[in-house]
N, CA, C and O of each residue as an XYZ file, in Angstrom:
428
protein
N       0.841     -1.175      0.000
C       0.000      0.000      0.000
C       0.884      1.236      0.000
O       1.216      1.762      1.063
N       1.257      1.691     -1.143
C       2.138      2.834     -1.233
C       1.406      4.118     -0.879
O       1.879      4.883     -0.039
N       0.270      4.368     -1.497
C      -0.487      5.591     -1.237
C      -1.873      5.209     -0.724
O      -2.569      4.384     -1.315
N      -2.249      5.825      0.383
C      -3.540      5.494      0.969
C      -4.685      6.278      0.359
O      -5.823      5.808      0.370
N      -4.419      7.438     -0.162
C      -5.495      8.252     -0.712
C      -6.215      9.012      0.384
O      -5.687      9.185      1.483
N      -7.399      9.456      0.088
C      -8.174     10.256      1.016
C      -8.880      9.367      2.042
O      -9.392      8.305      1.687
N      -8.913      9.790      3.317
C      -9.662      9.017      4.316
C     -11.154      8.933      3.990
O     -11.791      7.918      4.270
N     -11.713      9.987      3.402
C     -13.126      9.979      3.046
C     -13.403      8.933      1.964
O     -14.420      8.240      2.008
N     -12.509      8.825      1.011
C     -12.673      7.826     -0.041
C     -12.580      6.412      0.542
O     -13.351      5.526      0.173
N     -11.633      6.217      1.452
C     -11.508      4.913      2.103
C     -12.770      4.584      2.885
O     -13.242      3.447      2.844
N     -13.323      5.559      3.595
C     -14.556      5.344      4.348
C     -15.696      4.956      3.415
O     -16.429      4.009      3.696
N     -15.851      5.672      2.317
C     -16.927      5.362      1.372
C     -16.783      3.965      0.783
O     -17.764      3.230      0.673
N     -15.563      3.599      0.406
C     -15.339      2.274     -0.171
C     -15.554      1.181      0.868
O     -16.058      0.105      0.546
N     -15.173      1.456      2.117
C     -15.398      0.496      3.187
C     -16.880      0.286      3.429
O     -17.324     -0.846      3.618
N     -17.645      1.359      3.425
C     -19.091      1.250      3.603
C     -19.740      0.540      2.407
O     -20.723     -0.182      2.575
N     -19.200      0.741      1.216
C     -19.716      0.047      0.026
C     -19.512     -1.466      0.157
O     -20.395     -2.251     -0.190
N     -18.342     -1.865      0.661
C     -18.098     -3.298      0.859
C     -19.015     -3.869      1.938
O     -19.481     -5.002      1.816
N     -19.275     -3.107      2.982
C     -20.209     -3.559      4.014
C     -21.607     -3.719      3.434
O     -22.341     -4.630      3.816
N     -21.974     -2.837      2.512
C     -23.283     -2.935      1.858
C     -23.356     -4.206      1.007
O     -24.403     -4.851      0.950
N     -22.246     -4.572      0.343
C     -22.227     -5.812     -0.440
C     -22.435     -7.019      0.461
O     -23.100     -7.980      0.074
N     -21.873     -6.972      1.650
C     -21.968     -8.103      2.578
C     -23.353     -8.188      3.207
O     -23.943     -9.267      3.265
N     -23.880     -7.049      3.682
C     -25.099     -7.056      4.497
C     -26.375     -6.814      3.721
O     -27.459     -7.093      4.234
N     -26.287     -6.315      2.526
C     -27.494     -6.017      1.759
C     -28.024     -4.630      2.096
O     -27.271     -3.756      2.525
N     -29.316     -4.436      1.899
C     -29.911     -3.115      2.070
C     -29.899     -2.624      3.515
O     -29.871     -1.416      3.754
N     -29.920     -3.529      4.470
C     -30.001     -3.131      5.878
C     -28.609     -2.974      6.495
O     -28.436     -3.227      7.687
N     -27.627     -2.566      5.711
C     -26.264     -2.465      6.221
C     -26.114     -1.363      7.258
O     -25.204     -1.419      8.085
N     -26.988     -0.362      7.232
C     -26.879      0.731      8.208
C     -27.311      0.320      9.606
O     -27.044      1.035     10.572
N     -27.969     -0.809      9.724
C     -28.410     -1.296     11.030
C     -27.386     -2.204     11.688
O     -27.614     -2.676     12.802
N     -26.261     -2.462     11.026
C     -25.284     -3.396     11.558
C     -24.325     -2.702     12.530
O     -24.112     -1.491     12.469
N     -23.761     -3.506     13.419
C     -22.789     -2.987     14.380
C     -21.499     -2.557     13.673
O     -20.843     -1.609     14.104
N     -21.137     -3.247     12.595
C     -19.916     -2.901     11.856
C     -20.025     -1.501     11.257
O     -19.063     -0.733     11.295
N     -21.192     -1.166     10.706
C     -21.413      0.153     10.124
C     -21.259      1.240     11.192
O     -20.566      2.236     10.985
N     -21.911      1.032     12.331
C     -21.829      2.026     13.411
C     -20.406      2.164     13.934
O     -19.949      3.270     14.224
N     -19.704      1.034     14.055
C     -18.326      1.073     14.560
C     -17.407      1.843     13.616
O     -16.610      2.670     14.059
N     -17.515      1.576     12.333
C     -16.653      2.255     11.353
C     -16.916      3.756     11.371
O     -15.975      4.549     11.397
N     -18.179      4.149     11.358
C     -18.487      5.584     11.384
C     -18.004      6.244     12.668
O     -17.436      7.335     12.622
N     -18.219      5.604     13.807
C     -17.771      6.183     15.078
C     -16.255      6.302     15.135
O     -15.729      7.286     15.655
N     -15.548      5.303     14.603
C     -14.082      5.346     14.599
C     -13.575      6.477     13.714
O     -12.642      7.184     14.094
N     -14.176      6.657     12.539
C     -13.728      7.739     11.661
C     -14.077      9.101     12.258
O     -13.304     10.048     12.114
N     -15.206      9.214     12.911
C     -15.567     10.490     13.547
C     -14.648     10.804     14.717
O     -14.304     11.964     14.941
N     -14.254      9.798     15.451
C     -13.381     10.019     16.605
C     -11.956     10.376     16.192
O     -11.231     11.001     16.965
N     -11.547      9.990     14.991
C     -10.165     10.232     14.545
C     -10.106     11.232     13.394
O      -9.278     11.096     12.493
N     -10.963     12.214     13.423
C     -10.902     13.258     12.391
C      -9.600     14.030     12.482
O      -8.944     14.056     13.524
N      -9.243     14.650     11.390
C      -8.040     15.476     11.378
C      -8.301     16.701     12.244
O      -9.314     17.383     12.090
N      -7.378     16.966     13.147
C      -7.514     18.125     14.034
C      -6.573     19.220     13.559
O      -6.036     19.157     12.454
N      -6.383     20.213     14.395
C      -5.489     21.311     14.029
C      -4.020     20.918     14.184
O      -3.132     21.699     13.841
N      -3.760     19.726     14.692
C      -2.380     19.270     14.831
C      -1.767     19.060     13.450
O      -2.464     18.733     12.490
N      -0.459     19.253     13.368
C       0.201     19.008     12.093
C       0.329     17.515     11.810
O       0.120     17.073     10.680
N       0.667     16.749     12.823
C       0.838     15.319     12.638
C      -0.089     14.597     13.605
O       0.100     14.648     14.820
N      -1.068     13.941     13.064
C      -2.039     13.216     13.876
C      -1.812     11.729     13.636
O      -2.392     11.137     12.725
N      -0.974     11.148     14.454
C      -0.576      9.756     14.240
C      -1.765      8.801     14.348
O      -1.860      7.849     13.573
N      -2.668      9.039     15.291
C      -3.808      8.138     15.468
C      -4.705      8.139     14.233
O      -5.231      7.097     13.842
N      -4.878      9.310     13.620
C      -5.721      9.388     12.422
C      -5.083      8.627     11.284
O      -5.773      7.913     10.556
N      -3.767      8.763     11.112
C      -3.078      8.033     10.041
C      -3.102      6.532     10.302
O      -3.238      5.733      9.375
N      -2.969      6.161     11.565
C      -3.005      4.748     11.917
C      -4.378      4.152     11.618
O      -4.480      3.048     11.082
N      -5.431      4.886     11.968
C      -6.787      4.417     11.676
C      -6.997      4.295     10.173
O      -7.606      3.332      9.706
N      -6.499      5.260      9.419
C      -6.658      5.224      7.965
C      -5.952      4.004      7.383
O      -6.492      3.346      6.494
N      -4.765      3.698      7.869
C      -4.040      2.532      7.380
C      -4.791      1.247      7.731
O      -4.904      0.353      6.893
N      -5.303      1.146      8.956
C      -6.055     -0.043      9.352
C      -7.338     -0.185      8.531
O      -7.713     -1.292      8.143
N      -8.005      0.932      8.270
C      -9.232      0.889      7.467
C      -8.929      0.454      6.039
O      -9.677     -0.331      5.458
N      -7.840      0.958      5.472
C      -7.469      0.567      4.113
C      -7.100     -0.914      4.052
O      -7.404     -1.593      3.071
N      -6.453     -1.407      5.091
C      -6.109     -2.824      5.146
C      -7.366     -3.676      5.246
O      -7.481     -4.700      4.572
N      -8.305     -3.256      6.083
C      -9.560     -3.991      6.233
C     -10.364     -3.955      4.936
O     -10.992     -4.945      4.561
N     -10.340     -2.814      4.255
C     -11.011     -2.700      2.961
C     -10.420     -3.686      1.961
O     -11.152     -4.336      1.215
N      -9.112     -3.795      1.949
C      -8.446     -4.748      1.052
C      -8.880     -6.174      1.378
O      -9.106     -6.974      0.470
N      -8.996     -6.497      2.662
C      -9.440     -7.824      3.063
C     -10.864     -8.096      2.595
O     -11.141     -9.162      2.045
N     -11.775     -7.139      2.807
C     -13.170     -7.338      2.405
C     -13.306     -7.511      0.900
O     -14.062     -8.365      0.436
N     -12.578     -6.705      0.139
C     -12.612     -6.831     -1.323
C     -12.088     -8.188     -1.764
O     -12.678     -8.845     -2.621
N     -10.979     -8.599     -1.173
C     -10.364     -9.865     -1.560
C     -11.281    -11.042     -1.257
O     -11.370    -11.982     -2.047
N     -11.958    -10.995     -0.122
C     -12.877    -12.075      0.234
C     -14.040    -12.121     -0.756
O     -14.444    -13.198     -1.195
N     -14.575    -10.948     -1.105
C     -15.693    -10.902     -2.052
C     -15.267    -11.425     -3.424
O     -16.001    -12.184     -4.057
N     -14.085    -11.020     -3.882
C     -13.597    -11.483     -5.178
C     -13.292    -12.982     -5.150
O     -13.530    -13.684     -6.133
N     -12.771    -13.468     -4.032
C     -12.504    -14.903     -3.905
C     -13.805    -15.697     -3.983
O     -13.867    -16.728     -4.653
N     -14.831    -15.224     -3.305
C     -16.105    -15.927     -3.348
C     -16.689    -15.946     -4.753
O     -17.261    -16.949     -5.178
N     -16.545    -14.832     -5.478
C     -17.047    -14.793     -6.855
C     -16.283    -15.780     -7.745
O     -16.889    -16.492     -8.546
N     -14.967    -15.823     -7.607
C     -14.174    -16.770     -8.396
C     -14.486    -18.215     -8.003
O     -14.525    -19.103     -8.855
N     -14.702    -18.436     -6.732
C     -15.012    -19.784     -6.266
C     -16.345    -20.258     -6.831
O     -16.473    -21.406     -7.256
N     -17.342    -19.364     -6.835
C     -18.641    -19.730     -7.412
C     -18.517    -20.036     -8.896
O     -19.180    -20.942     -9.401
N     -17.675    -19.290     -9.595
C     -17.567    -19.459    -11.043
C     -16.796    -20.720    -11.426
O     -17.189    -21.429    -12.353
N     -15.713    -21.001    -10.726
C     -14.829    -22.066    -11.166
C     -14.856    -23.311    -10.287
O     -14.166    -24.282    -10.598
N     -15.613    -23.318     -9.222
C     -15.650    -24.490     -8.348
C     -16.253    -25.677     -9.090
O     -17.205    -25.530     -9.857
N     -15.694    -26.832     -8.852
C     -16.139    -28.028     -9.551
C     -17.597    -28.354     -9.287
O     -18.054    -28.342     -8.144
N     -18.308    -28.640    -10.341
C     -19.714    -29.029    -10.235
C     -19.861    -30.469    -10.724
O     -20.812    -30.801    -11.432
N     -18.926    -31.303    -10.344
C     -18.973    -32.676    -10.831
C     -18.216    -32.794    -12.136
O     -17.363    -31.966    -12.456
N     -18.530    -33.806    -12.864
C     -17.854    -34.072    -14.137
C     -18.340    -33.105    -15.208
O     -19.541    -32.887    -15.367
N     -17.395    -32.532    -15.936
C     -17.735    -31.614    -17.026
C     -17.360    -32.248    -18.352
O     -16.483    -33.109    -18.425
N     -18.036    -31.808    -19.387
C     -17.724    -32.311    -20.726
C     -16.419    -31.666    -21.204
O     -16.051    -30.591    -20.729
N     -15.726    -32.310    -22.131
C     -14.486    -31.719    -22.657
C     -14.720    -30.352    -23.306
O     -13.858    -29.477    -23.232
N     -15.879    -30.165    -23.939
C     -16.181    -28.871    -24.559
C     -16.295    -27.774    -23.499
O     -15.811    -26.659    -23.695
N     -16.933    -28.099    -22.384
C     -17.109    -27.113    -21.315
C     -15.767    -26.766    -20.664
O     -15.511    -25.600    -20.363
N     -14.922    -27.756    -20.447
C     -13.603    -27.511    -19.871
C     -12.762    -26.658    -20.811
O     -12.079    -25.734    -20.368
N     -12.806    -26.959    -22.095
C     -12.051    -26.170    -23.068
C     -12.562    -24.731    -23.091
O     -11.771    -23.796    -23.213
N     -13.865    -24.548    -22.974
C     -14.426    -23.201    -22.950
C     -13.999    -22.412    -21.724
O     -13.843    -21.193    -21.805
N     -13.806    -23.080    -20.585
C     -13.366    -22.398    -19.370
C     -11.997    -21.761    -19.530
O     -11.751    -20.674    -19.007
N     -11.108    -22.429    -20.247
C      -9.752    -21.911    -20.423
C      -9.573    -21.156    -21.731
O      -8.472    -20.696    -22.033
N     -10.633    -21.025    -22.506
C     -10.572    -20.208    -23.707
C     -10.204    -20.933    -24.980
O      -9.762    -20.301    -25.940
N     -10.372    -22.227    -25.015
C     -10.071    -23.001    -26.216
C     -11.349    -23.525    -26.853
O     -12.411    -23.566    -26.230
N     -11.214    -23.922    -28.109
C     -12.293    -24.624    -28.801
C     -11.745    -25.960    -29.250
O     -10.607    -26.043    -29.714
N     -12.538    -26.999    -29.117
C     -12.098    -28.314    -29.579
C     -12.213    -28.378    -31.096
O     -13.150    -27.830    -31.676
N     -11.260    -29.049    -31.736
C     -11.314    -29.164    -33.202
C     -12.460    -30.086    -33.630
O     -12.835    -31.011    -32.908
N     -12.996    -29.818    -34.795
C     -14.057    -30.647    -35.362
C     -13.424    -31.712    -36.244
O     -12.476    -31.447    -36.983
N     -13.962    -32.910    -36.154
C     -13.447    -33.984    -37.003
C     -14.167    -33.948    -38.339
O     -15.351    -33.618    -38.395
N     -13.471    -34.283    -39.414
C     -14.138    -34.309    -40.713
C     -15.189    -35.418    -40.760
O     -15.023    -36.471    -40.146
N     -16.218    -35.178    -41.462
C     -17.283    -36.173    -41.586
C     -18.366    -35.992    -40.545
O     -19.264    -36.829    -40.455
N     -18.317    -34.923    -39.748
C     -19.359    -34.622    -38.783
C     -19.330    -35.477    -37.537
O     -20.353    -35.596    -36.862
N     -18.197    -36.080    -37.202
C     -18.134    -36.940    -36.030
C     -17.711    -36.175    -34.774
O     -17.369    -36.832    -33.791
N     -17.709    -34.911    -34.731
C     -17.205    -34.307    -33.516
C     -17.672    -32.991    -33.240
O     -17.295    -32.401    -32.227
């Protein structure tokens, strides 16, 4: 994580991932309330260097990365997880190949 970006952007993306997990009622969850309270408690103050705010931003960005990765893993797992025996045509299609046709209509 070279650049963290804006804390507001991280907060919005974190809340978006929570919405993906919880559905429409994500605002009623304890995770939503905790994230908002933590960001409100660690706002940038008049101090030049606010270590706690930067630390919270880094932890939030790390948690956001975890939530995204879990969601993407689940999507890939649903798409490619074995569903029993597959036909050779279906397996070839998964990896982007086409099976050759035999002359005489046998394939």
